[in-house]
N, C-alpha and C positions, 0 to 999 in steps of 0.2 A: 504494500500500500504506500503510494507516494504522497508525501505531505509537503506542499509548497507554501512558504511564507511570502506574502505579498505586502508591499509597502506603497500604497497609493500616495502620490506626491504631486501637488500642483503649485505653480509659481504664484498665482494670484491669491492675495489675502488682504482683506480690507484693513485689518488691524496691524499686520506686519508684512508688507509686500515683500515677495521674494524670500520668505522665511526658510524654505528648505535649503537655501544656499547661505544662510547667515552663518558667520564664522563662530564656532564654539571650540575654543582651545586649539585653534589651528586646523580645524576640519569643518566642512559644511555640516549643518545639522542633520541632513538626510543620511550622511555617511555615519554619523554617530549612532543613528537608529539601526542602520544596516549592520554595523559591527556588534551591537547588542543582540540583534536577532540571530546572527550567525553563531552565537554561543549556545543557542537552544539545540539540544541533542535530538529533538524530535523532528526537526525540519530537514528535509532532504535538499532543499534549495531555498534561497532568498532572492527575491527579485523586486526591483522598484518599477512601479507603473506610473508613467507621467505623460503629460501632454505638452511638455516644454523641453526643447532641445538643450537648453542650458542645464537643466537638471539631469537629463540623460547623459550628457557629456561629462558632467562632474562625477556621476556614479561610475561610468565606464573608465574614466581616467584614474579612478581610485582602485580599479581592478575588479569591480563588481558588475552585476548584470542589471540592465535597465531596458525596458521595452516601451515604445511610444504607444499611447492609446488616444482615443478621440477626445477632442475638446468638448464634445457634447455630453460626456459622462457627468451626471449630476451628483454622484456620490462615489465613495471608495468602492462600495459594493458593485456599482455599475461598471466601474473600471476593471474590477477583477472578473466580472461576468464577461466582459468583452475579451479580456486576455484568455479566458478559459477556452474560447473558440479556437485558439491557435496552439493550445497546450492539451493534447488528448491524453497525455500520460499521467496527469495529476488526478488523484482520487479525492483529496481533501485540501482545501485552501484555508489559510489563516490570514486574516486581515489585521495588520498592525498599523497604528497611526504614525505618520511620518514626522510628528512633532513630539513624540514621547521619548525624550532623550534618556530617561532613566528606565526604559523598558527592561523588565527582569526576565532573562531567558528561562529561569526556573518556573516562572508563572506560565510561560508559553508551553513548557513541557507538561505542566500539570493540566493545562487546558486540553492539550492533545491527548494525553493519557486518559483523562476522564471521558473524552468524546469517543475515542475509538473503542472504549470498553462498554459502550452502550449499543444495544441492538437497534434502538429506536432513534438514534442520533440523526438530526437533520441540520441543526444550527446550534452554536453555543457561544457563550461569552464568559467573561470573568467578573467577579464582584468581590468586595471586601466589606466587613462590618465597620461602621463609622459611628462615633458618638459625639463628635464635635458639632455644636449647634451651627457654627458658621459654615460648615461644609454641608450639613443636611439642609440648610436653608438657601444654599447657593444654586441658582437656576442653571449655572453653566455645567453642573454635574448631574448626570442621570442617576436616578434611583430605581431599584427594582424590587418587586415582591415575587416570591416563588412559592410553589406548592411543596408538599412533602417529598415529591419525586424529583425535586430540584429543577422543575420546569418553570420558566418565567410565566407569571400571570399578567404582569403589566410593568411598563417602564414609564417614568415621569420625570420632568424637571423639578417638580415639587417633591417634597418629602413624602414618601409613602412607606408604611401607613402613617396616619396621624392619630393622636389620641382623640377620644370623643369630645373633649373640651377644646380641641383645635390646637393643642400644644404638641411640640415635637416628642417623639418617643425617646427612650433612653439610647437606643441605637437603631440603625437601619442599614440596609444593604445599598452601597454605592457601586454603580457599575464602572468597570474599567473598560475603556474603549478598544477592546480586542475581540475579534469575532472569528469563528471557525464554521465552515460550511462543508457539507457533502457536495459532490458535483450536481446531484439531482436538485438539491435545495437551491443552489446558486443559479442553476438554469431556470428554475421557477421564479426566483426573485428578479432575474433579469427581464422577465416578461411582464411583471406586475406593474400596474400604475400606482402612483402615490394614493394612499388611502386617507380617509378623514382624520383618524387619530394621529397619523404621522404628520399630516398638514398642521394640525392644531399644536402638537407638542414639539414639532421640529425634531423628531427622533426617528431615524430611518428604520430602526429595528421594529417599530410598531407596524410597519408594512408587513413584515413576516407574520406577526401575531394575528393581525386582522385577516390574513388569508390562510390561517390554519397551520403555519409552519411552526413547529415546536422549537423553542430556544432553551437549551440546557444551561444552567448557571453553575459554574465552578467557583467555589469560594477559596480565596487565598489569604494568607497572613503576611505581615511585614511588608505592606504595600507602601511604597514611596513614589509619589507622582510628581512629574514636572512636565506639563504640556505647554510648549512654548507658543503662546498666542500674542504676546505683547512685548514691548521693549523692556518692561519690568521682568517678564519671564526670561527673556534673553539674557538680561544681566545676571539673573540667578544661575542660569545654566553656565554662563561664562565663568562665574565665580567657582562653581563646582568643578569644572573641567580645567580651569586655568586659561587665562587669556594668552593669545599667541604673541 
């Protein structure tokens, strides 16, 4: 069974233009993510999917693999679905965010291990327990509730669940933006139109739930996140990795 790690990467960003190529400790950000992903033992291959020649060239110049995809792709999932058509050998695709510079390869291995161990696996994601009120109330982070079978029931930018009095719970599950798909599930997703819940919450994973695709949630510990979306985030990353 071949598992391919995919890193969708686009140049345009309203808050931090050209962020995949921003320098972090002497390397472009996208290269930092590639190098973290390559440490995952469960991935047979890691590839960057982009619609920008500058990103493609930076990845190839660093000795890694990059493939051009259409500018019409609306999401990372769409980009991977397009790539799948020219890659008949991959059975499972892992979608990793191109701005998660602290991506933990052990978490990727845990996700893949859980996923291939389930007979009913279609799609999966990662999550961690969080108790800090400032995180639970932050709409930039997605929250998830799941059933006893570890299948996602719903995702939201609001904290879910909430107490009956409207206050935050002691802890809740915060999603980590990594996805895994079977080939069949990805093919189905690539044909689906945006659904009402996805449009309302601005969370693409809701498209899968609305159309009956199961999403398995793997819970990990010791999660440290740094998604580089702003100049402030970039400064934090440069401090961690050291400026060039």
